[in-house]
N, C-alpha and C positions, 0 to 999 in steps of 0.2 A: 352587163349581162343582166338582164330585167327578169327572164323567166328561170323557174326554178331547173337544177340539172337531175338525175336520177340519182347523181351520185351524192351522198349526204355530207362526204366530206368536202365537196365546191360548193354545195350552200352553207355552208359553217363557216368556210374561207371567205365567201363573200359578206355572210353577217356579220363577223369579225369586222371586217373592211367600214361596211356602212356604217355599223357603231362603234369606233373606235373611241377609247374614252366615256365610255356612256357606262360607270358602273353599276348603274341600280339595274343594267337589264340583264337578266337571268336565261340563260342556257343552259338546260337540264335533260342529260340522255338518260335512255330509258331504253330499256330491252323487254319486248313483250314473249309470251309463254312460245310464239311460234320461235322464238330466235331473233327477229327481224329489230334490227337497230333505229332510233328514231330521235330526234330531238324535237322540245317544247320551248319555245321562245313567249317569255314575256318580260314586262317591266315590273320590278319590285313594288307595292305602294298600290298600283291603280289595278290590278289584279287579286281577283278572290282565291287566294292560293290555299284555304282550307279545302273549297269544293274542287280545284283545282288537282291537288292531293290524293282526294278519292276519285276524280275520274282517272288519273295516270295510276291508282293503284286496280282499277276495272279495267283499263287499258291491259296492265302488265299481267291479271290473271285470265284475260279472256281468251277465246277461241282467233284464232285468222278470220274466222268467216265472221264473226258478231259483226253485227252491223253498228254505227257509230250511234245513231241515233238511242241505242240501247244503254248506253254507259253516260252519256249526256245529253241533256233537255234539248239545246241549240246547235248542229255545227252547219257552218258555211265551209263550203271549197273554196281557196284562193292558187291561182297560177302563178302568181308575178311575184318577186320582192317588194315591187310598188303596193302589191294590195296589202301584202303580210306587214309593212310597216303601219299603213292606212290600219289594218287591225290592232294589232300591237300597242300602237300611239293611245287609244282608247280602252286600254283593258281587256283587250282577249286576245286569248294565249292562242297561239299557231304552232302544229306539230307537222315536222317532215319526215318522212318515212325514206330510208335506203332503199333504192330502187325503184321511186315511185318521184312523178314532176310533178304531182299533186300535192296540197298542203291541204291539213282540215281544222278550221280556225273553231274555237268553243268560246261559247257565246258567255263571259264570266266575270264581268269586268266586276269591280269594288266600286261599290255606290256609295260613298259617304252624303247621303244628305243633310241638310236643315230644317229642323222640324218647321211645319206649317204654322207661323207667327201671324201679329196684327202689323198693319203695314204701319214702318215706323216714318217715312215720309207725307205719309196722308192719313190724318186722325179720323177716326171712325165716332161720327157721333149716334148714329142709329145706321145699323145695318150690321151686314157678314163681318167677321173680323179675323177674317182668313189674308193673306198675302200670299199675292206670288213669292217662289224662293230661288236659287241660282239653280235650279236644276229643271231643266226642259222639259224631260217627262211629267215629273208631277205639276208642273204649270200646264199641262196639257190637257191631263187629269182633272185640274181643277177646273177646269170648261166643259170636258165631255159631262164633270157630273152633275152640272147644271142643264147643259144643253143636251137634252138627251133624244138626240135626234140624225140618223144617218146624212142629214143635210150639211152638217158641221163637217167640212174641209179640211184637211190641213195638209198642205202642200211642203217637200222641205227642201234647203238646200244647204252645202255648204259653202266659205265664205272665210278667205284669208290662206294666204299660203304656206305661213305657217301653222295658225291655230287651229285651221279646218272646221272652225266654231260652226256649229248647226244650229241653221235658222232657220224656223216652221212660219207659214203663211195662213192663218186662220180666217175661214170666212163661211157666212152661210150661203149654200148654192143659189136658190132662189130668190136672196135678198141683197146681196151684192152683187154688181154688175160683172160682167164678164173682160171687159175691155179695164176695169179699174184693176182686177185680179191680174190681169197679164200685164199691165201698166208696172204694179208692183214686181211682179216675179221677173219682168225685163228690167228693173234698175236694181234689181239685185243681181241678178247673172252680171250683168256689167260691173261690178263692183271688183276693180283688182289693187287688194292690200294686203300684206303680210300677217298681222293680225288682228281680229277682231276681240276688243276686249270689256266693249261693253255697249248698250244699245246708242249711245248718242253716239258712236262712230259709224255705225250705222245710219243713223238719222242725217249725220252732215253728209254723207257722203250719195243721199236718195231723195233729197228736200229740193223743193221748185227753184228760190229763190238764198243763192249762197249768202247775199250779202246782207240781206233781210236781219233785222234784232230778233224780229216777232218767230218763236216756234210754229215750223206747219204741220208738226208730226205731235200728237199730245201721249206724252209719256206716263203710265201708272201702274201700281205697283198691287192693284187692287182688281179681283178678279170679278165683281162685278160691276165694276168701270168696265171692262175688256167685252163684257158680256151682252152689257145696253148697246155699247156701238155694234157688236155685231148683230145685234139685231136690229141695226138701224140702219143697216147694210154694209156696214165700215169694214175695214181690213184690218185684224191685227198679226204684228209681227213679233215674234218673241226668236227670244234668241240665247243659248247657252250660255249657262254663268252669269246671268246678271238677273235678278230681280223685275227688273222696268222692262215693261214692252209697251212697243209703238202700236199706236192708233193711226190709221189715215183714212180718207182724207179727214182735218179738221177745221175747225175757221175759231174767230175770235171769241165767240160764246161757247165755246164746250171749254176752254179755260176757264171761264167764269161759273161755270155750273159743277156742283157736284151730286154725286149719285144720293146724297141725303134730300136732294131736290124732291125725289119722287117718292122716298118712303116717310116723308110729314104731310100732316092735313098742307093743302092746296093754299088758304090764306097764309098760313106760318112760314111756309116755303117762297109766297111771291113775296112777301114783305121781306124776309133773308135776304132774296133776289136784288131786290131795287136798292137795296142799302147797301148791298156786294157792290152795286151796278155806281152808286153815289160816289162810294169811297174809292171805287177803280179811277174818277175823274181827279178826286182831291189826291188820291196818290201822285197823279201825274203832273195836274195842274195849280196845285196849292201855294208852294213855294213861290213861282212865278206869278201867279196872282199878287202875292204878299209884294215882292219887289215892283212890278209895274205899276201897282198904286199907290206905293209907299215913294217910288221915284217921283212919278210922271203926273199922277191923277189925285191929288190929295182932295178934293173936291166930292170925291166918291166917301169917305170917312165921314162917319159924324165928329161933329167938331170936340169933343168932350173926348171920343177916344183918339183923336188927332194929337190935342194934347196930355194926352197920356203915354205914348208912343214918343212924341218928340221930348217927354221930358227924361223916357228912359235910352233914349239915342242920343244925349245931350255930350255922352265922354264917347261915342262910340266914332272910332277913329275911321273906320270904313264907311264905304257906301253900303246900300242893301244888299245889293248883287253879290259883293265881297263877302260880306257877313252868310250870308246865305250858302254860299261856296264852299264858305270853312265849316259855317256846321251838317250842311249835308255830307263833306267829304267826312268828317267826323264818325257823323252818327253812320256810313254804310262802311266804316272802317272797326267801329266797333260790334257791327253786327257780324260783320265776316268772320270777326275774332271769333264770335264767340259761336258760330260755327265750327270751327277748326281747333276749337281746344278742345280739351277730353271733356266729357259729356258732363261728370262732377262737376267742373267752373264754368265751363260757358257758359250759360244761361246765368250767372252770380257775376261774372266778368261784364259782360255785356249789358245788362241792367242795374249794376251799382254804378258801372264806369259811365255810364250815360249819365248820370244822377250827378255823380262827383264831377266829370268833366262840366258837365251844363252850369251847374252853379258856380264851380269854380271859373268858369269863360264869361258868366253875368258877373260875380264879384271885380273882375278884374278889368272889368270895361272893354274885354273883346266882344262881345254879343249882346243883344239886348234880350229881355223877356220875353218880348212877345216874336221876336225870332224863333226862341227856344219852343216856345209853345207851338208856332209854325211847325215847324220839324219834327215835332213831338207828335203831331195831328196825324204830318206826312209819314209818318214811320209805322203808327197805329193801323191807317188807311190801308197803307201795302202790304201789311200783313192779313189782311182780309180778302185778297188775292188767292183764291185756294189754290190755285196752282203756281209751284216754287218755278217753273223753266217763264211762264207768265208775267210774272216779280221782276226778274231781272229785264226785260229790256225798257218795264216804264220805270223804274229805278237810271237806267242809264238813259231816257229820253230827259227826262226832266232838267239833265244839267244844259244841254242845248236850247231848249226850251227856255232856262232861265236867262241864259246869256241873252238871246232875244228880246224878252222883257226888260230886262235891265239897259241894253241899248234902244227898243222903241216903243215901253212901254205895252199897253194893251194892245197895239197894232204888233209887236211882235212875236205876243203871246197869241194871238189870234194865226199869225202866219206861221208859227212853229205846228198850230193845232190842226193848221189846213193841209201842211206838207204830210202831216202823220197819216191822216185820212184819207188824204191820194195815193198814197202808199201801201195803205189796208186794202181799199180799193183795187187797186194795181197786184196785187200777191194773190197769189194759187196754192192749192196745196191739192197736190196730182190732178189740177187742174177745175178743183172747184173752186170757185170763188171766196175768199175769206172771210167775205163779211156774210154770206150766205147765210140765211133767208132774205137780208133788209136789204144786198147789192149783189146782185141785180134783187127786188123785192117780188118774192112771191106770195099770190092772194093766199093768205090761212094760215102761211105758214109763218110768220114773221111774229105772230103774236106765241108761238110755244118758243123765243126766244128771250120775247118781253114779259112774258105771265108764265105764272105756273097755271097752265089748264090740267084741270079735275079729270082722273082717267075713267071716269063713267060718261064723262063728256064727249069724249072724242073715240075714234076706232081710228085713227091713222097713225101712223109713226112718223118723225121729227126725218125732215127729207133734208139729208145733204147734197144730195144729186139725184140723178132720175132714175129710182128704182122700179124695177118691173112689178115686182110685189108690192103692192102700197098697201092692202090693209092690214089693218094689225093681229085680224082675227084670221084671216085665213091660212 
């Protein structure tokens, strides 16, 4: 039986059957001044019981003809047990009255919200210091507060058989392509999953290439980053219960840019941007280049440096590639330990551990001093990548390229780079090329990813796809 009965005893029996062994379910019986018997159903802890008690008191003292809207701000009508379950599960109590097959849902959820704080995963150098929270309504308000236009549209959908997580898709109507919005909604609607616990669950289910190590959606907890993406015609996906929102489509260069690039003077931003690009390549290729040159291409090393390296490797029992593997794996283990340990000791363990183990390994003759320096430079370079999710594939790809370099020298390193570039060229994010605007090359657009164009010299938006409204000031 899904529809309500006019007999309140039958409704009560059905509720007790559905919610058997649910000790936190409260079923309160009330009788108003007209003598009508009713029950109020709600969950303890997620319903505002103080406001509910005030509402019940007004119901008990009201006249039979009194409208519900006069004693509670918002009232919704429910007609079935499935609707009742949905409303009660999000904190809205439902009242069933004897002799009626309709119920009244009072919008009285108890909202426990975390205060808006500075983002933890994305440090702010210059810019707004407010970050998204786990509450969906708060996150939407952060966007609305900065984008004061009715063209900011928000579409809602529920995902998860059991969690019924609320997901909102935000976009600016005249900037985002309708086809992009439709594609995002289509992929979200096709999700069949028991529950959504974090935005990563959504990302994994709707991305284009499931076997690529590279992220195809940008995750951020900074509202200014999401707003900048909306102004570029992108779509922002917000999930209730997580401070991380998803931005689509995205590309490789989006992960190497930060919001501060637009806030600082263009010469400073451009210098930092190029430094970031250089160390991006260092983080990927430095150990492999060292292994390849030291193993196969001694002639490329100056004689004095080669003698110094040879002296430090006199007692090392392993070839350079094995030595690099030992150090890289140890460094990654220390970094992961620093992330997972409590905050008070995590940074100390990772830094002190790296120093102690590096010194001990050198003294024991397991690794050479130049290798320790190469691994240290590689680790520092990986920290230059501003987005954590992009740093992970770079750390993973470092190992197969290192094997190729150890087997075939610089030829193997070059083959690894070519394979990565081919993969990036074939990758798509909601149909948009991952290396756009460099591949395919867009005239006048490639400058915006390689250079920091002064704001006073341009009136165009960064093009991710074919926008209908291209002018920045229109």
